Backbone and ligand atoms as CSV (ligand in chain L), in Angstrom:
chain,resi,resn,atom,element,x,y,z
A,1,MET,N,N,47.590,-42.130,-57.524
A,1,MET,CA,C,48.413,-43.311,-57.265
A,1,MET,C,C,49.796,-42.860,-56.793
A,2,PRO,N,N,50.511,-43.729,-56.114
A,2,PRO,CA,C,51.864,-43.361,-55.652
A,2,PRO,C,C,52.709,-42.866,-56.820
A,3,GLY,N,N,53.398,-41.759,-56.579
A,3,GLY,CA,C,54.201,-41.155,-57.623
A,3,GLY,C,C,53.448,-40.118,-58.429
A,4,GLY,N,N,52.140,-40.005,-58.213
A,4,GLY,CA,C,51.338,-39.032,-58.936
A,4,GLY,C,C,51.613,-37.622,-58.455
A,5,GLY,N,N,51.147,-36.657,-59.209
A,5,GLY,CA,C,51.438,-35.269,-58.920
A,5,GLY,C,C,50.659,-34.682,-57.763
A,6,GLU,N,N,49.468,-35.211,-57.482
A,6,GLU,CA,C,48.633,-34.667,-56.405
A,6,GLU,C,C,48.927,-35.466,-55.132
A,7,LEU,N,N,49.863,-34.970,-54.333
A,7,LEU,CA,C,50.392,-35.740,-53.210
A,7,LEU,C,C,49.323,-36.230,-52.231
A,8,SER,N,N,48.345,-35.393,-51.932
A,8,SER,CA,C,47.339,-35.803,-50.937
A,8,SER,C,C,46.442,-36.925,-51.453
A,9,TYR,N,N,46.504,-37.206,-52.752
A,9,TYR,CA,C,45.721,-38.302,-53.333
A,9,TYR,C,C,46.633,-39.389,-53.906
A,10,ALA,N,N,47.912,-39.349,-53.588
A,10,ALA,CA,C,48.875,-40.243,-54.248
A,10,ALA,C,C,49.537,-41.224,-53.295
A,11,GLN,N,N,48.804,-41.635,-52.243
A,11,GLN,CA,C,49.378,-42.573,-51.275
A,11,GLN,C,C,48.795,-43.973,-51.413
A,12,GLY,N,N,48.017,-44.196,-52.470
A,12,GLY,CA,C,47.560,-45.549,-52.771
A,12,GLY,C,C,46.104,-45.843,-52.471
A,13,MET,N,N,45.422,-44.945,-51.800
A,13,MET,CA,C,44.041,-45.246,-51.409
A,13,MET,C,C,43.076,-45.200,-52.591
A,14,ALA,N,N,43.485,-44.594,-53.702
A,14,ALA,CA,C,42.645,-44.628,-54.908
A,14,ALA,C,C,42.464,-46.075,-55.363
A,15,ALA,N,N,43.444,-46.911,-55.111
A,15,ALA,CA,C,43.317,-48.324,-55.484
A,15,ALA,C,C,42.216,-48.996,-54.666
A,16,VAL,N,N,42.105,-48.639,-53.398
A,16,VAL,CA,C,41.023,-49.182,-52.559
A,16,VAL,C,C,39.678,-48.698,-53.093
A,17,HIS,N,N,39.594,-47.403,-53.370
A,17,HIS,CA,C,38.358,-46.813,-53.896
A,17,HIS,C,C,37.934,-47.504,-55.196
A,18,GLU,N,N,38.844,-47.615,-56.134
A,18,GLU,CA,C,38.493,-48.188,-57.443
A,18,GLU,C,C,38.191,-49.679,-57.353
A,19,THR,N,N,38.910,-50.397,-56.526
A,19,THR,CA,C,38.629,-51.820,-56.340
A,19,THR,C,C,37.247,-52.014,-55.724
A,20,SER,N,N,36.864,-51.090,-54.852
A,20,SER,CA,C,35.545,-51.175,-54.225
A,20,SER,C,C,34.434,-50.951,-55.237
A,21,HIS,N,N,34.664,-50.111,-56.241
A,21,HIS,CA,C,33.696,-50.020,-57.346
A,21,HIS,C,C,33.582,-51.380,-58.028
A,22,TRP,N,N,34.707,-52.000,-58.279
A,22,TRP,CA,C,34.724,-53.313,-58.935
A,22,TRP,C,C,33.986,-54.355,-58.088
A,23,MET,N,N,33.999,-54.132,-56.763
A,23,MET,CA,C,33.309,-55.032,-55.830
A,23,MET,C,C,31.847,-54.634,-55.628
A,24,GLY,N,N,31.378,-53.635,-56.348
A,24,GLY,CA,C,29.950,-53.318,-56.344
A,24,GLY,C,C,29.517,-52.075,-55.611
A,25,LEU,N,N,30.432,-51.292,-55.062
A,25,LEU,CA,C,30.023,-50.096,-54.328
A,25,LEU,C,C,29.929,-48.879,-55.239
A,26,LEU,N,N,29.000,-47.989,-54.898
A,26,LEU,CA,C,28.855,-46.687,-55.552
A,26,LEU,C,C,29.446,-45.622,-54.643
A,27,HIS,N,N,29.559,-44.384,-55.156
A,27,HIS,CA,C,30.027,-43.278,-54.320
A,27,HIS,C,C,29.018,-42.993,-53.214
A,28,THR,N,N,29.499,-42.517,-52.075
A,28,THR,CA,C,28.599,-42.149,-50.972
A,28,THR,C,C,27.728,-40.954,-51.351
A,29,PHE,N,N,28.150,-40.176,-52.333
A,29,PHE,CA,C,27.392,-39.009,-52.778
A,29,PHE,C,C,26.606,-39.315,-54.048
A,30,GLU,N,N,26.466,-40.589,-54.408
A,30,GLU,CA,C,25.791,-40.994,-55.639
A,30,GLU,C,C,24.407,-40.342,-55.741
A,31,GLY,N,N,24.105,-39.804,-56.896
A,31,GLY,CA,C,22.810,-39.180,-57.120
A,31,GLY,C,C,22.783,-37.700,-56.793
A,32,ASP,N,N,23.756,-37.241,-56.014
A,32,ASP,CA,C,23.845,-35.821,-55.645
A,32,ASP,C,C,22.492,-35.259,-55.231
A,33,SER,N,N,21.781,-35.985,-54.405
A,33,SER,CA,C,20.426,-35.570,-54.043
A,33,SER,C,C,20.060,-36.091,-52.661
A,34,CYS,N,N,19.218,-35.357,-51.948
A,34,CYS,CA,C,18.761,-35.833,-50.645
A,34,CYS,C,C,17.496,-36.660,-50.790
A,35,THR,N,N,16.961,-36.738,-52.007
A,35,THR,CA,C,15.732,-37.506,-52.187
A,35,THR,C,C,15.964,-38.804,-52.958
A,36,SER,N,N,17.170,-39.007,-53.480
A,36,SER,CA,C,17.437,-40.237,-54.225
A,36,SER,C,C,17.826,-41.356,-53.263
A,37,ASP,N,N,18.035,-42.533,-53.824
A,37,ASP,CA,C,18.483,-43.669,-53.013
A,37,ASP,C,C,19.975,-43.607,-52.733
A,38,GLY,N,N,20.653,-42.611,-53.260
A,38,GLY,CA,C,22.076,-42.438,-52.990
A,38,GLY,C,C,22.874,-43.638,-53.446
A,39,ASP,N,N,23.661,-44.200,-52.529
A,39,ASP,CA,C,24.521,-45.329,-52.880
A,39,ASP,C,C,23.835,-46.682,-52.660
A,40,PHE,N,N,22.544,-46.671,-52.309
A,40,PHE,CA,C,21.780,-47.894,-52.054
A,40,PHE,C,C,22.330,-48.673,-50.863
A,41,ILE,N,N,23.045,-47.996,-49.979
A,41,ILE,CA,C,23.558,-48.597,-48.754
A,41,ILE,C,C,22.889,-47.870,-47.585
A,42,ALA,N,N,22.167,-48.592,-46.760
A,42,ALA,CA,C,21.339,-47.947,-45.733
A,42,ALA,C,C,22.130,-47.281,-44.613
A,43,ASP,N,N,23.329,-47.751,-44.326
A,43,ASP,CA,C,24.031,-47.193,-43.166
A,43,ASP,C,C,25.095,-46.145,-43.511
A,44,THR,N,N,25.175,-45.717,-44.770
A,44,THR,CA,C,26.044,-44.574,-45.080
A,44,THR,C,C,25.198,-43.304,-44.982
A,45,PRO,N,N,25.718,-42.260,-44.338
A,45,PRO,CA,C,24.954,-41.017,-44.229
A,45,PRO,C,C,24.668,-40.431,-45.608
A,46,GLN,N,N,23.509,-39.770,-45.731
A,46,GLN,CA,C,23.167,-39.070,-46.978
A,46,GLN,C,C,24.178,-37.952,-47.215
A,47,GLN,N,N,24.595,-37.769,-48.453
A,47,GLN,CA,C,25.623,-36.788,-48.797
A,47,GLN,C,C,25.289,-36.219,-50.171
A,48,SER,N,N,25.240,-34.915,-50.306
A,48,SER,CA,C,24.786,-34.333,-51.572
A,48,SER,C,C,25.903,-34.065,-52.561
A,49,VAL,N,N,27.111,-33.812,-52.089
A,49,VAL,CA,C,28.229,-33.544,-53.011
A,49,VAL,C,C,29.485,-34.241,-52.511
A,50,SER,N,N,30.371,-34.535,-53.447
A,50,SER,CA,C,31.620,-35.187,-53.083
A,50,SER,C,C,32.481,-34.264,-52.221
A,51,THR,N,N,33.405,-34.860,-51.496
A,51,THR,CA,C,34.310,-34.104,-50.629
A,51,THR,C,C,35.598,-33.805,-51.370
A,52,ASP,N,N,36.075,-32.583,-51.208
A,52,ASP,CA,C,37.345,-32.180,-51.780
A,52,ASP,C,C,38.346,-32.016,-50.643
A,53,GLN,N,N,39.488,-32.672,-50.757
A,53,GLN,CA,C,40.540,-32.610,-49.727
A,53,GLN,C,C,40.080,-33.240,-48.402
A,54,TYR,N,N,40.388,-32.624,-47.264
A,54,TYR,CA,C,40.103,-33.178,-45.944
A,54,TYR,C,C,39.526,-32.052,-45.086
A,55,PRO,N,N,38.209,-31.849,-45.160
A,55,PRO,CA,C,37.583,-30.743,-44.429
A,55,PRO,C,C,37.459,-31.031,-42.932
A,56,ARG,N,N,38.406,-30.556,-42.159
A,56,ARG,CA,C,38.427,-30.836,-40.720
A,56,ARG,C,C,37.475,-29.931,-39.946
A,57,SER,N,N,37.506,-28.645,-40.258
A,57,SER,CA,C,36.687,-27.709,-39.503
A,57,SER,C,C,36.295,-26.544,-40.404
A,58,PRO,N,N,35.017,-26.231,-40.521
A,58,PRO,CA,C,33.908,-26.915,-39.853
A,58,PRO,C,C,33.667,-28.285,-40.469
A,59,ALA,N,N,33.020,-29.159,-39.714
A,59,ALA,CA,C,32.710,-30.495,-40.215
A,59,ALA,C,C,31.795,-30.373,-41.431
A,60,LYS,N,N,32.037,-31.192,-42.442
A,60,LYS,CA,C,31.229,-31.146,-43.668
A,60,LYS,C,C,29.891,-31.841,-43.421
A,61,ASP,N,N,28.814,-31.123,-43.657
A,61,ASP,CA,C,27.477,-31.646,-43.386
A,61,ASP,C,C,26.505,-31.087,-44.418
A,62,THR,N,N,26.336,-31.807,-45.531
A,62,THR,CA,C,25.476,-31.308,-46.600
A,62,THR,C,C,23.996,-31.528,-46.299
A,63,TYR,N,N,23.686,-32.262,-45.226
A,63,TYR,CA,C,22.290,-32.440,-44.797
A,63,TYR,C,C,22.178,-32.195,-43.308
A,64,PRO,N,N,22.250,-30.932,-42.889
A,64,PRO,CA,C,22.235,-30.625,-41.452
A,64,PRO,C,C,20.941,-31.022,-40.749
A,65,ASP,N,N,19.866,-31.237,-41.510
A,65,ASP,CA,C,18.620,-31.664,-40.876
A,65,ASP,C,C,18.606,-33.165,-40.602
A,66,GLN,N,N,19.631,-33.862,-41.046
A,66,GLN,CA,C,19.722,-35.298,-40.780
A,66,GLN,C,C,20.783,-35.548,-39.713
A,67,PRO,N,N,20.691,-36.670,-39.006
A,67,PRO,CA,C,21.477,-36.857,-37.783
A,67,PRO,C,C,22.985,-36.998,-37.941
A,68,ARG,N,N,23.512,-37.389,-39.059
A,68,ARG,CA,C,24.948,-37.653,-39.146
A,68,ARG,C,C,25.648,-36.713,-40.122
A,69,LEU,N,N,26.937,-36.525,-39.910
A,69,LEU,CA,C,27.762,-35.707,-40.803
A,69,LEU,C,C,28.027,-36.467,-42.103
A,70,ASP,N,N,28.563,-35.770,-43.107
A,70,ASP,CA,C,28.951,-36.430,-44.352
A,70,ASP,C,C,30.024,-37.485,-44.068
A,71,PRO,N,N,29.996,-38.598,-44.799
A,71,PRO,CA,C,30.944,-39.685,-44.554
A,71,PRO,C,C,32.309,-39.426,-45.213
A,72,ILE,N,N,32.966,-38.365,-44.791
A,72,ILE,CA,C,34.240,-37.984,-45.433
A,72,ILE,C,C,35.344,-38.998,-45.184
A,73,TYR,N,N,35.192,-39.839,-44.163
A,73,TYR,CA,C,36.215,-40.837,-43.835
A,73,TYR,C,C,36.020,-42.136,-44.611
A,74,ASN,N,N,34.959,-42.169,-45.433
A,74,ASN,CA,C,34.619,-43.380,-46.163
A,74,ASN,C,C,35.398,-43.456,-47.479
A,75,TYR,N,N,35.912,-44.627,-47.788
A,75,TYR,CA,C,36.682,-44.826,-49.019
A,75,TYR,C,C,35.900,-44.469,-50.278
A,76,MET,N,N,34.570,-44.433,-50.195
A,76,MET,CA,C,33.792,-44.178,-51.394
A,76,MET,C,C,33.418,-42.711,-51.572
A,77,ASP,N,N,34.026,-41.827,-50.788
A,77,ASP,CA,C,33.937,-40.386,-51.027
A,77,ASP,C,C,35.173,-39.990,-51.845
A,78,TYR,N,N,35.407,-38.697,-52.030
A,78,TYR,CA,C,36.573,-38.212,-52.783
A,78,TYR,C,C,37.550,-37.480,-51.877
A,79,SER,N,N,37.602,-37.828,-50.605
A,79,SER,CA,C,38.514,-37.182,-49.659
A,79,SER,C,C,39.959,-37.572,-49.970
A,80,THR,N,N,40.887,-36.969,-49.235
A,80,THR,CA,C,42.297,-37.307,-49.436
A,80,THR,C,C,42.622,-38.673,-48.830
A,81,ASP,N,N,43.749,-39.217,-49.222
A,81,ASP,CA,C,44.174,-40.512,-48.683
A,81,ASP,C,C,44.314,-40.465,-47.171
A,82,GLU,N,N,44.804,-39.360,-46.630
A,82,GLU,CA,C,44.975,-39.216,-45.187
A,82,GLU,C,C,43.639,-39.274,-44.449
A,83,CYS,N,N,42.595,-38.805,-45.095
A,83,CYS,CA,C,41.264,-38.711,-44.483
A,83,CYS,C,C,40.562,-40.067,-44.410
A,84,TYR,N,N,40.795,-40.931,-45.363
A,84,TYR,CA,C,40.087,-42.215,-45.442
A,84,TYR,C,C,40.353,-43.102,-44.225
A,85,GLU,N,N,39.294,-43.733,-43.739
A,85,GLU,CA,C,39.427,-44.662,-42.602
A,85,GLU,C,C,38.833,-46.031,-42.893
A,86,GLY,N,N,37.755,-46.117,-43.660
A,86,GLY,CA,C,37.172,-47.435,-43.874
A,86,GLY,C,C,35.810,-47.386,-44.525
A,87,PHE,N,N,35.064,-48.474,-44.304
A,87,PHE,CA,C,33.742,-48.653,-44.872
A,87,PHE,C,C,32.712,-48.800,-43.764
A,88,MET,N,N,31.456,-48.669,-44.106
A,88,MET,CA,C,30.363,-48.959,-43.183
A,88,MET,C,C,30.072,-50.470,-43.262
A,89,PRO,N,N,29.472,-51.048,-42.210
A,89,PRO,CA,C,29.195,-52.500,-42.221
A,89,PRO,C,C,28.387,-52.967,-43.426
A,90,MET,N,N,27.415,-52.192,-43.857
A,90,MET,CA,C,26.598,-52.652,-44.991
A,90,MET,C,C,27.340,-52.537,-46.312
A,91,GLN,N,N,28.369,-51.708,-46.372
A,91,GLN,CA,C,29.225,-51.696,-47.563
A,91,GLN,C,C,30.035,-52.994,-47.619
A,92,HIS,N,N,30.552,-53.423,-46.451
A,92,HIS,CA,C,31.252,-54.718,-46.397
A,92,HIS,C,C,30.315,-55.821,-46.875
A,93,GLN,N,N,29.092,-55.801,-46.350
A,93,GLN,CA,C,28.114,-56.825,-46.711
A,93,GLN,C,C,27.851,-56.811,-48.215
A,94,ARG,N,N,27.670,-55.616,-48.794
A,94,ARG,CA,C,27.414,-55.509,-50.240
A,94,ARG,C,C,28.567,-56.108,-51.039
A,95,MET,N,N,29.799,-55.794,-50.635
A,95,MET,CA,C,30.949,-56.311,-51.380
A,95,MET,C,C,31.017,-57.822,-51.301
A,96,MET,N,N,30.742,-58.387,-50.121
A,96,MET,CA,C,30.782,-59.848,-49.979
A,96,MET,C,C,29.693,-60.497,-50.830
A,97,GLU,N,N,28.496,-59.890,-50.858
A,97,GLU,CA,C,27.406,-60.431,-51.665
A,97,GLU,C,C,27.718,-60.332,-53.161
A,98,MET,N,N,28.271,-59.199,-53.563
A,98,MET,CA,C,28.613,-59.019,-54.977
A,98,MET,C,C,29.741,-59.963,-55.391
A,99,TRP,N,N,30.690,-60.179,-54.485
A,99,TRP,CA,C,31.765,-61.122,-54.761
A,99,TRP,C,C,31.189,-62.516,-54.994
A,100,ALA,N,N,30.308,-62.942,-54.091
A,100,ALA,CA,C,29.724,-64.280,-54.194
A,100,ALA,C,C,28.875,-64.423,-55.459
A,101,MET,N,N,28.156,-63.348,-55.820
A,101,MET,CA,C,27.236,-63.410,-56.952
A,101,MET,C,C,27.951,-63.295,-58.300
A,102,HIS,N,N,28.962,-62.445,-58.378
A,102,HIS,CA,C,29.537,-62.120,-59.686
A,102,HIS,C,C,30.994,-62.530,-59.896
A,103,ARG,N,N,31.726,-62.755,-58.835
A,103,ARG,CA,C,33.160,-62.957,-58.999
A,103,ARG,C,C,33.630,-64.353,-58.610
A,104,ALA,N,N,33.240,-64.824,-57.456
A,104,ALA,CA,C,33.722,-66.105,-56.959
A,104,ALA,C,C,33.251,-67.259,-57.855
A,105,GLY,N,N,34.127,-68.134,-58.155
A,105,GLY,CA,C,33.750,-69.332,-58.885
A,105,GLY,C,C,33.641,-69.154,-60.384
A,106,HIS,N,N,33.801,-67.931,-60.853
A,106,HIS,CA,C,33.743,-67.701,-62.303
A,106,HIS,C,C,35.161,-67.837,-62.875
A,107,VAL,N,N,35.327,-68.753,-63.756
A,107,VAL,CA,C,36.636,-68.985,-64.357
A,107,VAL,C,C,36.577,-68.524,-65.807
A,108,ALA,N,N,37.530,-67.716,-66.170
A,108,ALA,CA,C,37.579,-67.229,-67.553
A,108,ALA,C,C,37.800,-68.391,-68.512
A,109,ALA,N,N,37.093,-68.410,-69.600
A,109,ALA,CA,C,37.221,-69.489,-70.581
A,109,ALA,C,C,38.462,-69.304,-71.428
L,1,ZN,ZN,ZN,34.829,-43.513,-57.717
């Protein structure tokens, strides 16, 4: 968080990451396996381990036999704040569905 000791992770993007968990998303590396369902999101690339820092070169690719690189730019990885860019379309869809199912219209008693 801002003001924290680890500068590359202290620009506020942890709030996006954690809020996205609250909105129903799992980590892109969930399950740490190439045979599991991972994050249960079909359009995020398979990823076996979380990302540390911002691996620019060589590109991080824990499944070189699959067509896409690791989603290091995704808010649901563990990359640095500078590295994060956004979500995949089906992650947006999941959050909207989870919001409608679990959050919207529920008033605390
Ligand atoms: Zn997390």
